C-alpha positions as CSV (number, residue, x, y, z in Angstrom):
1,X,-7.9,23.7,-6.0
2,X,-7.8,22.8,-2.3
3,X,-4.6,20.8,-3.0
4,X,-2.7,23.8,-4.4
5,X,-4.1,26.1,-1.8
6,X,-3.0,23.9,1.0
7,X,0.5,23.5,-0.5
8,X,0.8,27.3,-1.1
9,X,-0.2,28.1,2.5
10,X,2.2,25.4,3.8
11,X,5.1,26.9,1.8
12,X,4.7,30.2,3.6
13,X,5.4,28.5,6.9
14,X,9.2,28.3,7.4
15,X,9.1,25.0,9.3
16,X,6.8,23.3,6.8
17,X,8.8,24.7,3.9
18,X,11.9,23.1,5.4
19,X,10.1,19.7,5.7
20,X,8.8,20.0,2.1
21,X,12.2,20.7,0.7
22,X,13.7,17.8,2.7
23,X,11.1,15.5,1.2
24,X,11.8,16.7,-2.3
25,X,15.6,16.1,-1.8
26,X,14.8,12.6,-0.7
27,X,12.7,12.1,-3.9
28,X,15.7,13.2,-5.9
29,X,17.9,10.7,-4.0
30,X,15.3,7.9,-4.7
31,X,15.4,8.7,-8.5
32,X,19.2,8.5,-8.4
33,X,19.1,5.0,-6.8
34,X,16.5,3.9,-9.4
35,X,18.8,5.0,-12.2
36,X,21.9,3.1,-10.9
37,X,22.0,-0.5,-12.2
38,X,23.3,-3.0,-9.7
39,X,27.0,-3.9,-10.2
40,X,27.5,-7.2,-12.0
41,X,24.4,-6.8,-14.2
42,X,24.8,-6.4,-18.0
43,X,22.5,-3.5,-18.7
44,X,22.5,-4.2,-22.5
45,X,21.1,-7.7,-21.9
46,X,18.2,-6.6,-19.6
47,X,15.8,-5.5,-22.4
48,X,15.4,-9.0,-23.8
49,X,14.9,-10.7,-20.5
50,X,12.2,-8.7,-18.7
51,X,9.1,-10.2,-20.3
52,X,8.2,-12.1,-17.1
53,X,8.6,-9.1,-14.8
54,X,5.6,-7.8,-13.0
55,X,4.1,-4.6,-14.4
56,X,2.8,-3.7,-10.9
57,X,6.2,-4.3,-9.4
58,X,7.9,-2.2,-12.0
59,X,5.4,0.6,-11.4
60,X,5.7,0.8,-7.6
61,X,9.5,0.7,-7.9
62,X,9.6,3.4,-10.6
63,X,11.1,1.0,-13.1
64,X,13.9,-0.1,-10.8
65,X,12.7,-3.7,-10.8
66,X,12.7,-3.9,-14.6
67,X,16.2,-2.3,-14.9
68,X,17.6,-4.4,-12.0
69,X,18.7,-1.2,-10.2
70,X,20.0,-1.2,-6.7
71,X,16.5,-0.2,-5.6
72,X,15.0,-3.1,-7.5
73,X,13.2,-4.5,-4.4
74,X,11.8,-1.1,-3.4
75,X,9.8,-1.1,-0.2
76,X,8.4,-4.6,-0.8
77,X,10.4,-6.3,2.0
78,X,9.5,-3.5,4.5
79,X,5.8,-3.6,3.6
80,X,5.7,-7.4,3.9
81,X,7.5,-7.2,7.3
82,X,5.1,-4.6,8.6
83,X,2.1,-6.8,7.6
84,X,3.7,-9.8,9.3
85,X,4.3,-7.8,12.5
86,X,0.7,-6.7,12.5
87,X,-0.6,-10.2,12.2
88,X,1.9,-11.4,14.9
89,X,0.5,-8.8,17.3
90,X,-2.8,-10.7,17.2
91,X,-1.2,-14.1,17.7
92,X,1.6,-13.3,20.2
93,X,0.5,-11.7,23.5
94,X,3.9,-10.2,24.2
95,X,3.8,-8.2,20.9
96,X,0.2,-7.1,21.6
97,X,1.3,-5.8,25.0
98,X,4.3,-4.0,23.5
99,X,2.0,-2.2,21.0
100,X,0.0,-0.9,24.0
101,X,3.0,0.5,25.8
102,X,3.2,3.7,23.9
103,X,6.3,5.2,22.3
104,X,8.8,2.7,23.8
105,X,6.7,-0.3,22.7
106,X,6.4,1.1,19.2
107,X,10.1,1.6,19.0
108,X,10.7,-2.0,20.0
109,X,8.2,-3.3,17.4
110,X,9.8,-1.0,14.7
111,X,13.2,-2.6,15.6
112,X,11.7,-6.1,15.2
113,X,10.2,-5.0,11.9
114,X,13.6,-3.9,10.6
115,X,15.0,-7.4,11.5
116,X,12.2,-9.1,9.6
117,X,12.7,-6.6,6.7
118,X,16.4,-7.7,6.5
119,X,15.5,-11.4,6.4
120,X,12.9,-10.8,3.7
121,X,15.3,-8.6,1.7
122,X,17.9,-11.5,1.8
123,X,15.3,-14.0,0.6
124,X,13.9,-11.7,-2.2
125,X,17.3,-10.6,-3.3
126,X,18.4,-14.2,-3.7
127,X,15.3,-14.9,-5.7
128,X,15.7,-11.9,-7.9
129,X,19.4,-12.5,-8.5
130,X,18.7,-16.2,-9.3
131,X,16.1,-15.3,-11.9
132,X,18.5,-12.7,-13.3
133,X,21.2,-15.4,-13.5
134,X,18.9,-17.8,-15.3
135,X,17.9,-15.0,-17.8
136,X,21.6,-14.4,-18.6
137,X,21.7,-10.7,-17.7
138,X,24.7,-11.1,-15.2
139,X,28.1,-10.3,-16.6
140,X,29.1,-13.9,-15.6
141,X,27.7,-16.7,-13.5
142,X,30.4,-16.9,-10.9
143,X,29.6,-17.0,-7.2
144,X,31.3,-13.7,-6.6
145,X,29.1,-11.9,-9.1
146,X,26.0,-13.6,-7.8
147,X,26.8,-12.4,-4.2
148,X,27.7,-8.9,-5.4
149,X,24.4,-8.4,-7.1
150,X,22.5,-10.0,-4.2
151,X,24.3,-7.7,-1.7
152,X,23.5,-4.7,-3.8
153,X,19.8,-5.5,-3.7
154,X,19.9,-6.1,0.0
155,X,21.7,-2.8,0.6
156,X,19.3,-0.9,-1.7
157,X,16.3,-2.3,0.1
158,X,17.6,-1.3,3.6
159,X,18.6,2.1,2.2
160,X,15.0,2.6,0.9
161,X,13.6,1.7,4.3
162,X,16.0,4.3,5.9
163,X,14.9,6.9,3.4
164,X,11.3,6.2,4.2
165,X,11.9,6.6,7.9
166,X,13.7,9.8,7.4
167,X,10.9,11.3,5.4
168,X,8.4,10.3,8.1
169,X,10.6,11.9,10.8
170,X,11.9,15.0,9.1
171,X,9.6,15.5,6.1
172,X,5.9,15.5,5.4
173,X,3.7,12.4,5.2
174,X,4.5,8.8,5.5
175,X,7.9,8.1,3.9
176,X,7.1,4.5,2.7
177,X,3.8,5.6,1.1
178,X,5.4,8.6,-0.5
179,X,8.2,6.4,-2.0
180,X,5.5,4.2,-3.7
181,X,3.6,7.4,-4.7
182,X,6.6,9.1,-6.4
183,X,7.5,5.8,-8.2
184,X,4.0,5.5,-9.6
185,X,3.8,9.2,-10.7
186,X,7.2,8.8,-12.4
187,X,6.0,5.8,-14.4
188,X,2.7,7.3,-15.6
189,X,4.0,9.7,-18.3
190,X,6.0,6.8,-19.9
191,X,3.0,4.5,-19.9
192,X,0.7,7.2,-21.4
193,X,3.3,8.0,-24.1
194,X,3.5,4.3,-25.0
195,X,-0.3,4.0,-25.1
196,X,-0.6,7.0,-27.5
197,X,2.3,5.8,-29.7
198,X,0.7,2.3,-30.0
199,X,-3.0,3.1,-30.3
200,X,-3.3,6.6,-31.8
201,X,-5.2,9.3,-29.9
202,X,-8.9,8.5,-29.8
203,X,-9.0,5.3,-27.7
204,X,-6.2,6.3,-25.3
205,X,-8.0,9.7,-24.7
206,X,-11.2,7.9,-23.8
207,X,-9.2,5.6,-21.5
208,X,-7.6,8.6,-19.9
209,X,-11.0,10.3,-19.3
210,X,-12.3,7.1,-17.7
211,X,-9.2,7.0,-15.6
212,X,-9.8,10.5,-14.4
213,X,-13.4,9.5,-13.5
214,X,-12.0,6.5,-11.6
215,X,-9.8,8.9,-9.6
216,X,-12.9,10.9,-8.6
217,X,-14.6,7.6,-7.6
218,X,-11.6,6.5,-5.6
219,X,-11.5,9.9,-3.8
220,X,-15.2,9.6,-3.0
221,X,-14.8,6.1,-1.6
222,X,-11.6,6.8,0.2
223,X,-13.3,9.5,2.2
224,X,-16.5,7.6,2.7
225,X,-17.4,6.4,6.1
226,X,-20.4,5.3,8.2
227,X,-20.8,7.3,11.4
228,X,-22.4,5.3,14.2
229,X,-23.9,7.7,16.8
230,X,-22.9,7.2,20.5
231,X,-24.5,8.8,23.5
232,X,-22.7,9.1,26.8
233,X,-24.8,9.2,30.0
234,X,-24.3,12.0,32.5
235,X,-22.4,11.2,35.7
236,X,-21.4,13.4,38.6
237,X,-18.0,13.4,40.4
238,X,-17.9,15.9,43.2
239,X,-19.2,19.2,41.8
240,X,-18.4,18.3,38.2
241,X,-20.7,16.7,35.7
242,X,-19.2,14.4,33.0
243,X,-20.7,12.9,29.9
244,X,-24.1,13.8,28.4
245,X,-22.6,14.6,25.0
246,X,-23.1,12.8,21.7
247,X,-20.2,11.4,19.7
248,X,-19.8,9.0,16.8
249,X,-17.7,6.0,15.7
250,X,-16.4,6.4,12.2
251,X,-16.3,3.2,10.1
252,X,-14.5,3.8,6.8
253,X,-15.9,2.2,3.7
254,X,-12.4,1.0,2.7
255,X,-11.0,-0.2,6.0
256,X,-8.4,-2.4,4.5
257,X,-7.0,0.1,2.0
258,X,-5.1,-1.5,-0.9
259,X,-3.9,-4.5,1.0
260,X,-6.5,-7.0,-0.2
261,X,-5.6,-6.4,-3.8
262,X,-1.8,-6.8,-3.0
263,X,-2.4,-10.0,-1.1
264,X,-4.7,-11.5,-3.7
265,X,-2.3,-10.7,-6.6
266,X,0.6,-12.2,-4.5
267,X,-1.2,-15.5,-4.1
268,X,-2.2,-15.6,-7.8
269,X,1.4,-15.0,-8.9
270,X,2.9,-17.4,-6.3
271,X,2.7,-20.6,-8.4
272,X,4.4,-18.9,-11.4
273,X,7.1,-17.4,-9.2
274,X,7.9,-20.9,-7.7
275,X,8.0,-22.3,-11.2
276,X,10.5,-19.7,-12.3
277,X,12.6,-20.1,-9.2
278,X,13.1,-23.9,-9.5
279,X,13.7,-23.5,-13.2
280,X,11.0,-26.0,-14.2
281,X,9.1,-26.0,-17.4
282,X,5.3,-25.7,-17.1
283,X,4.0,-28.7,-19.0
284,X,0.9,-30.9,-18.9
285,X,-1.7,-30.3,-16.1
286,X,0.7,-27.8,-14.4
287,X,0.7,-25.6,-17.5
288,X,-3.1,-25.6,-17.5
289,X,-3.2,-24.7,-13.9
290,X,-0.9,-21.7,-14.4
291,X,-3.1,-20.7,-17.4
292,X,-6.3,-20.9,-15.3
293,X,-4.7,-18.9,-12.5
294,X,-3.9,-16.0,-14.8
295,X,-6.2,-13.3,-13.5
296,X,-7.1,-12.2,-17.1
297,X,-8.7,-15.6,-17.7
298,X,-12.3,-16.3,-16.6
299,X,-11.4,-18.8,-13.8
300,X,-8.5,-16.7,-12.6
301,X,-10.7,-13.6,-12.6
302,X,-13.3,-15.3,-10.3
303,X,-10.6,-16.6,-8.0
304,X,-9.0,-13.1,-7.9
305,X,-12.3,-11.5,-6.9
306,X,-13.0,-14.1,-4.3
307,X,-9.5,-13.5,-2.8
308,X,-10.1,-9.7,-2.7
309,X,-13.3,-10.2,-0.8
310,X,-11.8,-12.7,1.6
311,X,-8.8,-10.5,2.4
312,X,-11.0,-7.4,2.7
313,X,-13.1,-9.1,5.4
314,X,-10.0,-10.6,7.0
315,X,-8.2,-7.2,7.2
316,X,-11.3,-5.4,8.5
317,X,-11.4,-7.8,11.5
318,X,-7.9,-6.7,12.3
319,X,-8.5,-2.9,11.8
320,X,-11.9,-2.8,13.5
321,X,-12.6,-4.8,16.8
322,X,-16.3,-4.5,17.7
323,X,-15.9,-6.4,21.0
324,X,-13.2,-4.1,22.2
325,X,-15.1,-0.9,21.2
326,X,-18.3,-2.2,22.9
327,X,-16.3,-3.0,26.1
328,X,-14.7,0.5,26.1
329,X,-18.1,2.2,25.5
330,X,-19.6,0.2,28.4
331,X,-16.8,1.2,30.7
332,X,-17.2,4.9,29.8
333,X,-21.0,4.9,30.1
334,X,-21.6,5.1,26.4
335,X,-24.3,3.4,24.3
336,X,-25.7,3.4,20.9
337,X,-29.3,4.8,20.9
338,X,-31.7,1.8,20.7
339,X,-29.0,-0.8,21.3
340,X,-28.3,-2.4,24.7
341,X,-24.7,-2.1,26.0
342,X,-22.4,-5.2,25.9
343,X,-22.9,-8.0,23.4
344,X,-25.9,-6.5,21.5
345,X,-23.7,-3.4,20.8
346,X,-20.8,-5.7,19.6
347,X,-23.2,-7.6,17.4
348,X,-24.6,-4.4,16.0
349,X,-21.2,-3.0,15.2
350,X,-20.1,-6.3,13.6
351,X,-23.2,-6.2,11.4
352,X,-22.6,-2.6,10.3
353,X,-18.8,-3.3,9.7
354,X,-19.7,-6.3,7.6
355,X,-22.1,-4.4,5.4
356,X,-19.6,-1.5,5.0
357,X,-16.8,-4.0,4.2
358,X,-18.9,-5.6,1.5
359,X,-19.3,-2.3,-0.2
360,X,-15.6,-1.6,0.2
361,X,-14.7,-5.0,-1.3
362,X,-16.9,-4.3,-4.3
363,X,-15.2,-1.0,-4.7
364,X,-11.7,-2.7,-4.6
365,X,-12.8,-5.4,-7.1
366,X,-14.0,-2.7,-9.6
367,X,-10.6,-0.9,-9.3
368,X,-8.6,-4.1,-9.5
369,X,-10.4,-5.2,-12.7
370,X,-10.2,-1.8,-14.4
371,X,-7.2,-2.8,-16.6
372,X,-9.1,-5.9,-17.7
373,X,-12.1,-3.7,-18.7
374,X,-9.8,-1.5,-20.8
375,X,-8.3,-4.6,-22.5
376,X,-11.7,-6.2,-23.4
377,X,-13.7,-3.1,-24.2
378,X,-11.1,-0.9,-25.9
379,X,-8.5,-3.5,-26.9
380,X,-5.6,-1.7,-25.1
381,X,-3.4,-2.8,-22.3
382,X,-2.6,-0.3,-19.6
383,X,0.2,-0.6,-17.1
384,X,-1.4,1.7,-14.6
385,X,-4.1,-0.1,-12.7
386,X,-6.8,0.6,-10.1
387,X,-4.4,-0.5,-7.4
388,X,-1.8,2.2,-8.3
389,X,-4.7,4.7,-8.6
390,X,-5.9,3.8,-5.1
391,X,-2.4,4.2,-3.7
392,X,-1.9,7.6,-5.3
393,X,-5.3,8.9,-4.0
394,X,-4.7,7.5,-0.5
395,X,-1.2,9.0,-0.2
396,X,-2.3,12.4,-1.4
397,X,-5.3,12.6,0.9
398,X,-3.2,11.4,3.9
399,X,-0.3,13.8,3.2
400,X,-2.7,16.8,2.9
401,X,-4.3,15.9,6.2
402,X,-0.9,15.8,7.9
403,X,0.1,19.2,6.4
404,X,-3.3,20.7,7.5
405,X,-3.0,19.3,11.0
406,X,0.6,20.7,11.4
407,X,-0.6,24.1,10.1
408,X,-3.6,24.0,12.6
409,X,-1.2,23.2,15.5
410,X,1.0,26.1,14.5
411,X,-2.1,28.5,14.6
412,X,-3.1,27.2,18.0
413,X,0.4,27.8,19.3
414,X,0.1,31.4,18.4
415,X,-2.7,31.9,20.9
416,X,-0.7,30.3,23.8
């Protein structure tokens, strides 16, 4: 009810209504791009050659990857480039300094991110076109057709990046996240329809009920946080007294978001992708290795869970820096009650963050293995997973927060 109430109130504000309409127009433009098959691709031959396509990739591109549309790569290159730039900010001092320079520094980093996106789009478009050529879905195997399809994927990927930036600047919410959101939402009715047609009504209805419960669980965990109380000592400067108030440091349960699942799945699929690219046949011990690495197998499931936990802790160290927080608290005269400033504070925050991250990693593992649970318990295969569920919940909550903050700013302006 709060969702519809917030949207209803936002629609009454002319400025927000304009932003919402712009976002909806961009959604329509995205669906048009998903429906246009890349030139040089034989659409009739696609159906028989998509058995190796990733269900998750199809979902986050709204079916564009499966249909080899011009938006087949979706926001994949941009997301990977953004992650690479975040990691490089830790390793390269110059990039770290740029990130701290405010708006100008962020613009420069965004420019570098676009360059990296272009490079990754070229690489991924070549890989996708190569696999399409091996599958026999191109109209012919000439070099001109290969380059035409490849350039179509590159142009589509860069256009998707531009659409996402325009939604962020002129619409509501984060454009890249909303692109993935609308793609997943568009795919859900088709997946549910196929589930009912294949398995009748009873089991799919039970699966749908469990899925709704998982949504509530995901909302609860997405909003969950541990608040560490911080007290600031009073200090006098002239006739003014500063400090003396109590604040808190919020540590979210799911600091890493959906990234650990995406990273883990990418590593699990990497050997199979390399095998497909080089055109080799998986035989002997290599075939057994690929079978073991399948995340639906016992060994693959264990490796998958271990990777999720490893990336959850790795990403939390990037998103939350206890040493920096402890140093800033000490400079500002702040302290955690019962904990000495400096290294003891850093150690305490590290311990709290590790315990919270462990809970978040368990939460991610449960969501990631939800499709496997449906398969073994109910005997049905579902295309929508806990990963897509987490993305949808996170995007909705974040977009609503942005809309509410803009409405709050507008009300405050009325008093000025």
